[in-house]
C-alpha positions as CSV (number, residue, x, y, z in Angstrom):
1,M,-22.8,29.8,-2.0
2,T,-19.9,29.7,-4.5
3,K,-16.9,31.8,-5.2
4,L,-17.0,33.3,-8.7
5,F,-14.0,34.4,-10.7
6,S,-15.3,36.3,-13.8
7,L,-13.5,37.7,-16.8
8,V,-15.3,40.9,-17.5
9,A,-13.9,43.4,-20.0
10,G,-10.5,41.9,-19.2
11,S,-10.6,42.5,-15.5
12,L,-11.1,40.2,-12.5
13,C,-14.2,40.3,-10.3
14,A,-14.5,38.1,-7.2
15,A,-17.2,37.4,-4.7
16,V,-16.3,36.7,-1.2
17,M,-18.0,33.3,-0.4
18,A,-16.4,29.9,-1.1
19,G,-18.4,26.7,-1.3
20,G,-19.7,24.0,-3.6
21,A,-21.7,20.9,-2.8
22,S,-20.2,18.0,-0.8
23,W,-18.4,15.2,-2.5
24,D,-19.4,11.5,-2.3
25,H,-16.6,9.4,-0.8
26,I,-16.8,6.0,-2.5
27,G,-13.7,4.3,-1.4
28,P,-11.7,2.2,-1.6
29,H,-13.2,1.1,1.7
30,N,-13.7,-2.3,3.4
31,I,-11.1,-3.7,1.0
32,F,-11.6,-7.4,0.5
33,D,-15.3,-6.9,1.1
34,D,-15.6,-8.2,4.6
35,K,-19.2,-9.3,5.2
36,N,-19.3,-7.4,8.5
37,G,-17.8,-4.2,7.0
38,M,-14.4,-4.7,8.7
39,G,-12.1,-5.1,5.7
40,E,-9.1,-2.8,5.3
41,A,-8.5,0.8,4.1
42,G,-5.7,3.4,4.0
43,T,-2.8,4.8,5.9
44,L,-2.9,6.0,9.5
45,A,0.0,7.2,11.5
46,S,-1.5,7.7,14.9
47,A,-4.7,7.2,16.9
48,A,-6.1,8.1,20.4
49,S,-9.1,6.9,22.4
50,P,-10.1,8.0,26.0
51,A,-10.4,5.4,28.7
52,A,-13.9,6.5,29.8
53,H,-15.3,6.4,26.2
54,P,-13.4,3.7,24.3
55,N,-15.9,3.9,21.4
56,I,-14.6,7.4,20.6
57,I,-11.4,7.2,18.5
58,Y,-9.5,9.9,16.7
59,A,-7.0,9.0,14.0
60,G,-5.1,10.4,11.1
61,G,-2.3,9.8,8.7
62,S,0.4,11.3,6.5
63,N,2.6,8.4,5.2
64,N,3.7,8.6,1.5
65,G,2.2,12.0,0.9
66,A,-1.2,11.3,2.4
67,S,-3.2,14.0,4.2
68,S,-6.3,12.5,5.8
69,G,-7.0,15.2,8.4
70,I,-8.6,14.0,11.6
71,L,-10.9,11.1,11.4
72,K,-13.4,10.3,14.2
73,T,-15.6,7.4,15.1
74,V,-18.0,7.3,18.0
75,D,-19.0,3.6,17.6
76,G,-15.6,1.9,18.0
77,G,-14.6,2.1,14.3
78,K,-17.7,1.1,12.4
79,H,-18.5,4.5,11.0
80,W,-16.0,7.4,10.6
81,T,-16.4,11.1,9.9
82,R,-13.8,13.7,8.7
83,N,-13.4,16.3,11.4
84,S,-10.9,19.0,10.2
85,N,-12.7,22.3,10.4
86,G,-10.0,24.9,11.0
87,L,-7.2,22.2,10.7
88,W,-5.4,23.5,7.6
89,D,-2.5,21.1,7.7
90,T,-4.1,17.7,7.3
91,R,-0.9,15.7,7.3
92,I,-1.4,14.0,10.7
93,K,1.7,12.8,12.5
94,G,0.3,12.4,16.1
95,V,-3.0,12.4,17.9
96,F,-3.6,12.8,21.6
97,A,-6.8,12.7,23.7
98,H,-6.1,14.6,26.9
99,P,-6.7,12.3,29.9
100,D,-8.1,15.2,32.0
101,C,-11.2,15.3,29.8
102,P,-13.0,12.0,30.3
103,L,-15.5,12.8,27.6
104,G,-12.6,12.8,25.1
105,N,-13.3,16.3,23.8
106,W,-9.9,17.8,24.4
107,V,-7.7,16.7,21.5
108,F,-4.4,17.6,20.0
109,A,-3.2,16.9,16.5
110,G,0.5,16.9,15.6
111,T,1.1,17.9,11.9
112,E,4.0,18.8,9.7
113,S,3.6,22.5,10.6
114,G,2.9,22.3,14.3
115,I,0.1,21.5,16.8
116,Y,-3.6,22.1,16.5
117,E,-6.0,21.9,19.5
118,S,-9.7,21.1,19.8
119,K,-11.8,21.4,22.9
120,D,-15.1,20.3,21.2
121,G,-14.4,16.7,20.2
122,A,-12.7,17.7,16.9
123,A,-15.7,19.8,15.7
124,S,-13.3,22.7,15.3
125,W,-9.6,23.2,15.6
126,T,-7.3,26.1,16.6
127,F,-3.6,26.3,15.5
128,M,-1.2,26.8,18.4
129,N,0.8,29.6,16.8
130,E,3.7,29.2,19.2
131,T,4.5,25.8,17.6
132,K,4.9,27.0,14.0
133,D,8.7,26.9,14.0
134,F,9.0,23.4,15.7
135,G,8.5,21.3,12.5
136,N,6.8,17.9,12.5
137,V,5.1,17.1,15.7
138,L,5.2,13.3,16.0
139,G,3.6,12.2,19.2
140,F,2.4,13.1,22.7
141,E,2.7,11.9,26.3
142,I,2.0,13.0,29.9
143,G,5.1,13.6,32.0
144,T,6.6,15.4,35.0
145,I,9.1,18.1,34.2
146,D,9.3,20.0,37.5
147,A,8.5,18.2,40.8
148,E,4.7,17.9,41.1
149,S,4.1,19.7,37.8
150,D,2.7,17.6,35.0
151,Y,2.9,18.5,31.4
152,V,1.8,17.3,28.0
153,I,5.0,16.4,26.2
154,A,5.3,16.4,22.5
155,S,8.1,15.1,20.2
156,S,8.9,17.4,17.3
157,T,11.7,17.6,14.7
158,A,13.0,20.7,16.7
159,G,13.1,18.9,20.0
160,I,11.0,18.2,23.1
161,L,7.9,20.4,23.6
162,A,5.9,20.9,26.7
163,M,2.6,22.5,27.7
164,P,1.2,22.6,31.3
165,V,-1.2,19.7,31.7
166,K,-4.1,22.2,32.6
167,G,-3.5,24.1,29.4
168,G,-1.4,27.0,28.3
169,T,1.5,27.8,25.9
170,W,3.7,25.2,24.2
171,K,7.4,25.7,24.7
172,L,10.5,24.1,23.3
173,I,12.1,22.8,26.5
174,Q,15.0,20.9,25.0
175,A,16.5,20.7,21.5
176,W,17.9,17.4,20.3
177,P,21.6,16.6,20.8
178,V,23.8,18.7,18.6
179,G,23.9,17.5,15.1
180,E,21.2,14.8,15.5
181,T,17.9,14.4,13.7
182,V,14.8,12.6,14.9
183,S,11.9,11.1,12.9
184,N,10.1,9.1,15.6
185,P,8.5,10.0,19.0
186,V,10.4,9.7,22.3
187,S,9.7,7.0,24.8
188,M,9.2,8.4,28.4
189,Y,9.3,7.1,31.9
190,S,7.6,9.3,34.5
191,D,7.2,9.2,38.2
192,A,5.9,11.7,40.7
193,V,9.1,13.7,40.7
194,S,10.6,13.7,37.2
195,S,10.6,12.2,33.7
196,T,13.3,10.4,31.7
197,V,13.2,10.5,27.9
198,F,14.8,8.0,25.6
199,I,15.3,8.7,21.9
200,C,16.9,7.0,18.9
201,C,18.4,9.7,16.7
202,G,19.6,9.6,13.1
203,G,16.2,9.5,11.3
204,W,14.7,6.4,9.8
205,Q,18.2,4.8,9.3
206,G,18.8,4.8,13.0
207,G,21.6,6.3,15.1
208,P,22.8,6.8,18.7
209,L,20.5,6.2,21.7
210,Y,20.3,9.2,24.2
211,S,18.5,9.8,27.4
212,W,17.4,13.1,29.0
213,D,16.0,13.7,32.4
214,S,13.8,16.6,33.6
215,V,16.0,17.3,36.7
216,S,19.4,17.9,35.0
217,K,17.8,19.0,31.7
218,T,20.8,17.7,29.8
219,W,21.3,14.9,27.3
220,S,23.4,11.9,28.2
221,A,26.4,10.9,26.0
222,P,25.4,8.2,23.5
223,L,24.3,5.2,25.4
224,G,26.3,2.0,24.8
225,D,27.4,0.9,21.3
226,I,23.9,1.2,20.0
227,K,22.5,2.2,16.6
228,C,18.8,2.1,17.1
229,A,15.7,2.9,15.1
230,N,13.1,2.9,17.8
231,V,13.2,2.5,21.6
232,A,10.6,1.9,24.4
233,V,11.1,2.1,28.1
234,D,9.1,0.0,30.6
235,P,6.6,2.3,32.3
236,N,7.3,0.4,35.5
237,D,11.1,0.3,35.3
238,S,13.2,3.2,33.9
239,N,16.2,0.8,33.5
240,Y,14.5,-1.6,31.2
241,L,14.5,-0.8,27.5
242,I,13.8,-2.6,24.3
243,Y,14.9,-1.2,20.9
244,S,15.1,-2.1,17.3
245,K,18.5,-2.1,15.7
246,A,18.6,-0.1,12.4
247,G,19.4,-2.3,9.4
248,E,18.9,-5.6,11.3
249,Y,15.2,-5.4,12.0
250,Q,15.8,-7.3,15.2
251,A,14.9,-6.5,18.9
252,Y,17.4,-5.9,21.7
253,E,16.9,-5.4,25.4
254,S,18.8,-3.4,28.1
255,H,18.5,-3.8,31.9
256,D,20.6,-0.7,32.7
257,A,19.0,2.1,30.8
258,G,20.9,1.5,27.6
259,L,24.5,1.2,28.9
260,T,24.6,-2.4,27.8
261,S,22.3,-4.5,25.7
262,K,21.7,-7.9,24.2
263,I,19.7,-9.4,21.4
264,F,16.6,-11.4,22.3
265,P,17.4,-15.1,21.8
266,A,14.0,-15.4,20.1
267,N,13.2,-12.6,17.7
268,P,10.0,-11.9,15.8
269,P,10.5,-11.1,12.1
270,G,11.0,-7.5,10.8
271,V,11.3,-5.5,14.0
272,F,11.1,-1.8,13.6
273,Y,8.5,-0.3,16.0
274,V,8.7,-1.4,19.7
275,M,6.5,-0.8,22.8
276,I,6.1,-1.9,26.4
277,D,2.7,-1.6,28.1
278,D,1.8,-1.1,31.7
279,S,1.8,-4.9,32.3
280,S,5.4,-5.1,30.9
281,N,4.2,-7.0,27.8
282,L,6.6,-6.4,24.8
283,Y,5.4,-5.5,21.3
284,T,7.0,-5.1,17.9
285,A,5.5,-4.2,14.5
286,T,6.6,-3.5,11.0
287,Q,5.7,-4.8,7.5
288,A,6.2,-8.3,8.6
289,G,3.4,-8.0,11.1
290,A,2.7,-7.2,14.8
291,F,4.0,-9.4,17.6
292,V,3.7,-9.7,21.4
293,S,5.8,-11.3,24.1
294,R,4.3,-11.9,27.5
295,D,7.4,-13.6,28.9
296,Q,10.1,-10.8,28.6
297,G,11.0,-11.8,25.1
298,K,11.5,-15.5,25.5
299,S,8.8,-16.2,22.9
300,W,6.7,-14.1,20.6
301,S,3.2,-14.5,19.1
302,A,1.9,-13.0,15.9
303,Y,-1.3,-10.9,15.8
304,H,-3.8,-11.8,13.1
305,V,-6.2,-9.8,11.1
306,I,-9.2,-11.9,10.0
307,V,-11.3,-10.8,7.1
308,N,-14.5,-12.8,6.4
309,E,-15.1,-12.1,2.7
310,R,-18.7,-11.8,1.5
311,S,-17.8,-14.3,-1.2
312,G,-17.3,-16.9,1.5
313,G,-13.5,-16.9,1.8
314,V,-11.6,-16.3,5.0
315,M,-8.4,-14.2,4.8
316,D,-5.9,-14.5,7.7
317,R,-3.3,-11.7,7.4
318,V,-0.3,-11.2,9.7
319,A,1.8,-8.9,7.5
320,H,0.7,-5.3,7.4
321,D,2.6,-2.1,6.9
322,Y,2.3,-1.0,10.5
323,Q,3.2,2.7,11.1
324,R,3.4,2.8,14.9
325,I,2.4,1.2,18.1
326,I,0.1,3.3,20.3
327,S,0.1,2.7,24.0
328,N,-2.5,4.0,26.6
329,F,-5.2,3.5,24.0
330,Q,-8.7,3.3,25.5
331,G,-6.9,3.6,28.8
332,K,-4.1,1.0,29.1
333,G,-4.6,-0.7,25.8
334,I,-2.5,-1.1,22.6
335,A,-3.5,-0.2,19.0
336,F,-1.7,-0.6,15.7
337,P,-2.2,2.1,13.0
338,S,-1.0,0.9,9.6
339,D,-1.2,1.7,5.9
340,Q,-4.2,-0.6,5.9
341,G,-6.2,1.1,8.8
342,L,-6.4,0.6,12.6
343,H,-6.4,-2.6,14.6
344,I,-6.7,-3.0,18.4
345,V,-5.4,-5.6,20.8
346,D,-8.2,-7.5,22.4
347,G,-6.9,-8.9,25.7
348,K,-4.9,-12.0,25.1
349,S,-6.6,-12.9,21.8
350,P,-4.3,-13.6,18.9
351,N,-6.8,-11.8,16.6
352,L,-6.8,-8.0,16.5
353,T,-10.1,-6.1,16.6
354,S,-10.6,-4.1,13.4
355,A,-11.6,-0.5,13.8
356,V,-11.5,0.1,10.0
357,G,-15.2,0.2,9.3
358,D,-16.1,2.5,6.5
359,L,-12.8,4.5,6.4
360,T,-12.2,6.1,3.0
361,N,-8.6,7.3,3.5
362,C,-6.6,5.4,0.9
363,I,-3.9,6.8,-1.4
364,S,-5.6,6.4,-4.8
365,I,-3.4,7.5,-7.8
366,N,-5.2,6.9,-11.1
367,L,-8.7,5.7,-11.8
368,A,-10.3,3.9,-14.7
369,V,-14.1,4.0,-14.9
370,S,-16.0,1.8,-17.3
371,P,-19.4,0.1,-17.8
372,G,-20.1,-2.8,-15.5
373,E,-21.8,-6.1,-16.3
374,T,-24.9,-5.3,-14.2
375,G,-25.7,-1.8,-15.3
376,S,-23.3,-0.2,-12.7
377,R,-19.7,0.9,-13.3
378,N,-16.4,-0.8,-12.8
379,L,-13.8,1.2,-10.9
380,V,-10.1,0.2,-11.1
381,T,-7.6,2.3,-9.2
382,T,-3.9,2.1,-8.8
383,M,-2.8,2.8,-5.3
384,W,0.1,3.5,-2.9
385,D,0.4,1.2,0.2
386,W,-1.6,-1.3,-1.8
387,S,-1.6,-3.0,-5.1
388,A,-4.3,-2.0,-7.5
389,V,-7.9,-2.6,-6.2
390,A,-11.3,-2.7,-7.9
391,S,-15.0,-2.2,-7.4
392,W,-17.5,-3.8,-9.7
393,D,-20.4,-1.7,-8.5
394,D,-19.3,2.0,-8.7
395,G,-17.7,2.0,-5.2
396,A,-20.4,0.2,-3.2
397,T,-18.0,-2.7,-2.5
398,W,-14.3,-3.4,-3.1
399,P,-13.6,-7.1,-3.5
400,S,-11.0,-6.4,-6.1
401,W,-10.0,-9.5,-8.2
402,D,-11.0,-12.0,-5.5
403,L,-13.2,-13.8,-8.0
404,P,-12.6,-17.4,-9.1
405,T,-13.1,-16.6,-12.8
406,E,-10.7,-13.6,-13.0
407,K,-7.0,-13.4,-13.5
408,D,-5.2,-12.1,-10.3
409,I,-3.1,-9.0,-10.9
410,Q,-2.2,-8.5,-7.3
411,N,1.3,-9.6,-7.8
412,P,4.8,-8.0,-7.5
413,N,4.6,-6.7,-11.1
414,I,1.9,-4.2,-10.2
415,G,2.5,-3.5,-6.5
416,E,2.4,0.1,-5.2
417,G,2.1,2.8,-7.9
418,G,1.4,2.6,-11.6
419,G,-1.4,4.0,-13.6
420,T,-4.6,3.1,-15.3
421,L,-7.0,4.5,-17.9
422,A,-10.4,3.5,-19.4
423,F,-11.4,4.3,-22.9
424,G,-14.9,5.9,-22.8
425,K,-17.7,3.3,-22.4
426,S,-15.9,0.7,-24.6
427,G,-14.8,-1.5,-21.7
428,H,-11.2,-1.3,-22.8
429,V,-8.9,-0.6,-19.8
430,L,-5.1,-0.2,-19.6
431,M,-2.9,-0.5,-16.5
432,W,0.8,0.0,-16.4
433,H,3.6,-0.1,-13.9
434,R,7.4,0.1,-14.6
435,S,8.0,-2.1,-17.6
436,S,4.8,-4.1,-17.5
437,Y,1.3,-3.3,-18.7
438,W,-2.1,-5.0,-18.6
439,H,-5.1,-4.9,-20.9
440,S,-8.7,-5.7,-20.4
441,C,-11.6,-5.5,-22.9
442,N,-14.3,-5.9,-20.2
443,G,-13.8,-3.1,-17.7
444,G,-10.7,-4.3,-15.9
445,K,-11.5,-8.0,-15.6
446,N,-9.6,-10.9,-17.3
447,L,-6.5,-8.9,-17.7
448,T,-3.6,-9.9,-19.9
449,I,0.0,-8.9,-19.2
450,A,2.8,-7.8,-21.5
451,T,6.1,-6.0,-21.4
452,V,6.5,-2.4,-22.7
453,P,8.7,-2.3,-25.8
454,E,12.4,-1.6,-25.1
455,S,11.6,-2.3,-21.4
456,G,10.3,1.3,-21.1
457,S,7.9,2.7,-18.5
458,L,4.6,4.2,-19.7
459,T,3.3,7.6,-18.9
460,G,0.7,10.0,-20.3
461,I,-1.7,7.8,-22.3
462,D,-4.4,9.2,-24.5
463,Y,-6.4,7.9,-27.5
464,F,-8.1,8.9,-30.8
465,R,-11.9,9.0,-30.8
466,Q,-14.4,7.5,-33.2
467,Q,-15.7,9.9,-35.8
468,G,-18.6,12.0,-34.3
469,S,-17.7,11.0,-30.7
470,R,-15.7,12.9,-28.1
471,S,-15.3,10.0,-25.8
472,E,-15.4,6.6,-27.6
473,P,-12.1,5.1,-28.8
474,S,-11.2,4.3,-32.4
475,G,-8.5,1.9,-31.3
476,T,-5.5,4.1,-31.8
477,V,-3.7,4.8,-28.5
478,F,-0.6,6.9,-27.7
479,A,1.8,6.8,-24.8
480,L,5.1,8.2,-23.8
481,A,7.8,5.8,-22.7
482,D,11.1,6.3,-20.9
483,T,13.4,3.6,-22.3
484,L,16.5,2.0,-20.7
485,T,18.7,4.2,-22.9
486,S,17.0,7.3,-21.3
487,E,15.5,8.2,-24.7
488,K,11.9,9.4,-24.6
489,K,9.8,7.6,-27.3
490,L,6.2,7.7,-28.5
491,L,4.4,4.4,-28.4
492,V,1.5,3.9,-30.8
493,S,-1.1,1.1,-30.6
494,E,-3.8,0.3,-33.2
495,D,-5.5,-2.3,-31.0
496,F,-6.5,-0.4,-27.8
497,G,-3.1,-0.9,-26.2
498,V,-2.7,-4.6,-26.7
499,T,0.4,-4.2,-28.8
500,W,2.7,-1.2,-29.5
501,I,5.2,0.2,-32.0
502,T,7.8,2.8,-31.0
503,K,8.5,6.1,-32.7
504,T,11.4,8.4,-32.0
505,L,10.6,11.8,-30.7
506,P,12.6,14.8,-31.9
507,D,15.2,16.4,-29.5
508,S,12.8,19.2,-28.8
509,L,10.4,16.7,-27.2
510,Q,12.9,14.6,-25.2
511,G,11.7,16.2,-22.0
512,A,8.1,15.4,-22.8
513,T,5.7,15.0,-19.9
514,Q,2.3,14.6,-21.5
515,V,0.6,13.3,-24.6
516,T,-2.9,14.4,-25.5
517,V,-5.2,14.3,-28.5
518,D,-7.7,16.6,-30.1
519,P,-11.1,14.8,-29.4
520,T,-12.5,16.2,-32.6
521,A,-9.7,15.4,-35.0
522,D,-6.9,12.9,-35.5
523,V,-4.2,15.1,-34.1
524,V,-1.8,14.2,-31.3
525,F,0.1,16.7,-29.1
526,V,3.1,16.3,-27.0
527,V,4.0,18.7,-24.2
528,A,7.5,19.3,-23.0
529,P,8.5,22.1,-20.5
530,D,9.6,24.4,-23.3
531,C,7.8,23.0,-26.4
532,L,4.3,22.1,-27.5
533,A,4.2,20.2,-30.8
534,S,1.6,18.4,-32.8
535,S,1.5,15.5,-35.4
536,A,-1.2,14.7,-37.9
537,D,0.3,11.4,-38.9
538,K,0.3,9.6,-35.6
539,G,3.8,10.8,-34.6
540,T,5.7,10.0,-37.7
541,T,6.4,13.7,-38.3
542,W,6.1,16.7,-36.0
543,G,5.4,20.4,-36.4
544,S,7.6,23.1,-35.0
545,C,7.5,24.0,-31.3
546,T,4.8,26.4,-30.2
547,T,6.4,28.8,-27.8
548,P,3.9,31.6,-27.0
549,L,5.6,34.9,-26.4
550,V,3.9,35.4,-23.0
551,D,6.1,35.0,-20.0
552,P,8.8,33.0,-21.9
553,D,10.4,31.8,-18.6
554,A,7.3,29.8,-17.6
555,S,7.4,26.0,-18.1
556,F,4.6,24.1,-19.8
557,T,2.9,21.5,-17.6
558,G,0.0,20.3,-19.7
559,L,-2.5,20.8,-22.5
560,A,-6.3,20.7,-22.4
561,V,-8.1,20.5,-25.8
562,I,-11.7,21.4,-26.4
563,N,-11.5,21.3,-30.2
564,S,-9.2,22.3,-33.0
565,D,-9.7,26.0,-32.2
566,V,-10.0,26.2,-28.4
567,M,-7.1,24.9,-26.2
568,F,-5.5,25.7,-22.9
569,L,-1.8,25.5,-22.3
570,L,-1.1,24.9,-18.6
571,R,2.1,26.3,-17.1
572,D,3.7,27.0,-13.8
573,A,2.1,30.4,-14.2
574,V,-1.2,31.7,-15.4
575,P,-2.4,29.3,-18.2
576,L,-2.7,30.4,-21.8
577,R,-5.8,30.1,-24.0
578,T,-6.1,30.0,-27.8
579,T,-9.4,30.3,-29.7
580,D,-7.8,30.2,-33.2
581,G,-6.0,26.8,-33.2
582,G,-2.8,28.1,-31.6
583,K,-2.2,31.1,-33.9
584,T,-2.4,33.4,-30.9
585,W,-2.4,32.8,-27.2
586,T,-3.5,35.0,-24.3
587,E,-3.3,34.7,-20.6
588,L,-6.4,33.2,-18.9
589,T,-6.7,36.1,-16.5
590,S,-10.0,34.7,-15.0
591,A,-8.0,31.9,-13.5
592,A,-5.1,34.0,-12.3
593,P,-6.1,33.9,-8.6
594,L,-6.0,30.1,-8.7
595,F,-2.4,30.1,-10.1
596,K,-1.0,32.7,-7.6
597,Y,0.3,30.0,-5.3
598,A,-0.3,26.7,-7.2
599,A,-0.3,25.1,-10.6
600,P,-3.6,23.2,-10.9
601,S,-4.4,20.6,-13.5
602,M,-7.3,20.9,-16.0
603,S,-9.9,18.2,-16.9
604,V,-12.3,18.5,-19.8
605,S,-15.7,16.9,-19.8
606,W,-16.7,14.4,-22.4
607,S,-19.0,16.9,-24.0
608,G,-16.3,19.6,-24.0
609,K,-18.7,22.0,-22.3
610,T,-17.2,21.9,-18.8
611,L,-13.7,22.6,-17.5
612,V,-12.4,21.7,-14.1
613,L,-9.2,23.2,-12.5
614,H,-8.1,21.1,-9.6
615,G,-4.9,21.2,-7.4
616,V,-3.4,22.1,-4.1
617,D,-1.9,25.3,-2.6
618,H,0.4,24.1,0.2
619,S,1.3,27.7,1.1
620,A,-2.4,28.1,2.2
621,I,-1.5,26.3,5.5
622,E,0.5,29.3,6.7
623,R,-2.3,31.7,5.7
624,G,-4.8,29.7,7.7
625,A,-6.8,28.6,4.6
626,A,-7.8,25.3,2.9
627,G,-5.2,24.1,0.4
628,A,-7.3,22.0,-1.9
629,M,-9.1,23.8,-4.8
630,V,-11.6,22.6,-7.4
631,F,-13.1,25.2,-9.7
632,K,-15.5,24.7,-12.6
633,S,-16.2,26.7,-15.8
634,I,-19.0,26.2,-18.2
635,N,-18.0,29.0,-20.6
636,N,-14.5,28.0,-21.8
637,G,-12.8,29.6,-18.8
638,D,-14.4,33.0,-18.9
639,S,-15.5,32.5,-15.3
640,W,-15.1,29.9,-12.5
641,T,-17.2,28.7,-9.6
642,D,-15.8,27.1,-6.5
643,E,-16.6,23.4,-6.2
644,T,-14.1,22.5,-3.5
645,G,-16.9,21.7,-1.1
646,D,-15.9,19.5,1.9
647,I,-12.5,18.3,0.6
648,V,-10.0,17.9,3.5
649,T,-6.9,16.4,1.9
650,I,-4.1,18.6,0.6
651,S,-3.1,15.8,-1.7
652,L,-5.4,15.8,-4.7
653,N,-4.2,13.6,-7.6
654,E,-6.2,13.0,-10.8
655,G,-9.5,14.2,-12.2
656,V,-11.6,11.7,-14.3
657,W,-14.8,12.3,-16.2
658,Y,-17.3,9.6,-16.9
659,D,-20.3,10.8,-18.8
660,T,-21.6,13.7,-16.7
661,D,-20.0,12.6,-13.4
662,F,-16.6,13.9,-12.2
663,Y,-14.3,11.7,-10.1
664,M,-11.2,12.7,-8.3
665,T,-8.4,10.6,-6.7
666,S,-6.6,11.7,-3.6
667,S,-4.0,10.7,-1.1
668,G,-6.0,10.6,2.2
669,E,-9.6,10.7,1.0
670,G,-9.5,7.9,-1.6
671,I,-11.9,8.5,-4.5
672,I,-14.5,11.2,-4.4
673,V,-17.2,12.0,-7.0
674,K,-19.8,14.6,-7.8
675,R,-22.7,13.2,-9.8
676,N,-24.3,15.1,-12.6
677,F,-21.5,17.6,-12.4
678,E,-22.4,18.7,-15.9
């Protein structure tokens, strides 16, 4: 069933059912194309696995704007499913499998808006309303608060939360020390009588170390002369701590519960996260890698992630962007969630066990789709937490540029971020990041690199079409550029983006955010928050600003062009539509419900017959509703059908058409697609 918004005699009619078919999740997954399907994927912040059923794992992430929801595997990480029914806030900070449920069905998820609970193995979720004012919930442990009374303990930005271990209501039992902020979970020592909590305050930059015990229920004064980022207490000895010192990325130890401390004589590189397991082994992790010491810090060994590429190569990676160290995983084990997936300590082996499998949870920003050499399609996507990656078979595998005949773009010049665009089925692809750009004439392979004129940074690229085509390029390409002088300029290329000339934009367009073209005529438009202007001579001269007299306080955010007559001006309010080439504009009232809480983007199909509005309403979390929205119109916006389907993330990015297929990028579900969407 679908939800239908319909413009009928100027009024809005709405059915009550929402729906749309499911999306295909096509990656990036198994990055580097491991022959056993155990390559790498996207960001995870936490994971949990019950001791009695170690093949069951729950995980989720939220780093850098991702929102993966809860991901679950029942085969140790080979195959994953998205399990977020009723979990409206899919920005996962912490995951906990309750130890009193051996089957692993009682699960908690900490999010940016509170705690969700599932008692059916993540098949459904219920929000714990009493936690709505506690902020981010970062992690969970079992502890003793009152003698002989166990509780589930959670760390939140408001303070320490507790719920009776048998179930019940969450309560804030202790706020953080006055004036302090916290961005990482507590470390806790518990015995049969009480619990002692240790926390590094001050956010990610570190701050004082405090302790709190469940008997006095008061915070200590700052312990020692310590500015720490993360701390861990030995579960066998409440006096023994290790911590990372903010700014130094080195590990320290204390034998008197933080009153005094000393640096380890041998230190692994890049210490940020720390942990001590039940056997008193010490662990550290950060971007430099994960390390273990089995001799109280006298020596440290690196953990390795081995990828056996299908092409025959072997990749041995130590450095990963680790996001936490999880203890009590699969009972007494240790796991490392990272921006590249999930890896598990395997006894004393130096090699971590991959639990990445077919995870499709990357942060994909822009996507270029172009014809492949074998009748399939090339996908090139810019990423966060990764450099750009590529698939040469429409998402079936993701080996990227690990091919002996190709130029390697995985270098510091591309890194995290940037953008990419393909020009129809021509094979021409552009990539850009900061002051560099790359060009390919065969679908993203054999890239050449150059510097943006005036050391500018590119944004908002579009291109003129061949006569009689709505998708195929003529060779003329336009881009906006922010130059070092802070002046916004229009860049024009006549060779598919290989070389560029600059043209000065008028003052009215200095705040420009988008350049777009009429696919049926050689006219280029530039959109600024308070001005829409067009040029018929490739940006040499510009017409006056179009400022429709409808809600003049609204800011323009984009323009979608069907042809020279029909256009849609997107705003931070209900969009405007013209059917007479801009002479008159009227509000697109059929889409008003979609713009009540959000400002979706619009994508136009190659044929011009299908429009898609896509975006996110973050306020839906408080209303107990899904935040993502994808709606389609096949009648120039007169009515809309709900195509949101099974989207979990609340971090949708870009919509990209290729022929009749519609792709979307996201932060948390990677790239998704609906085939034959038109």
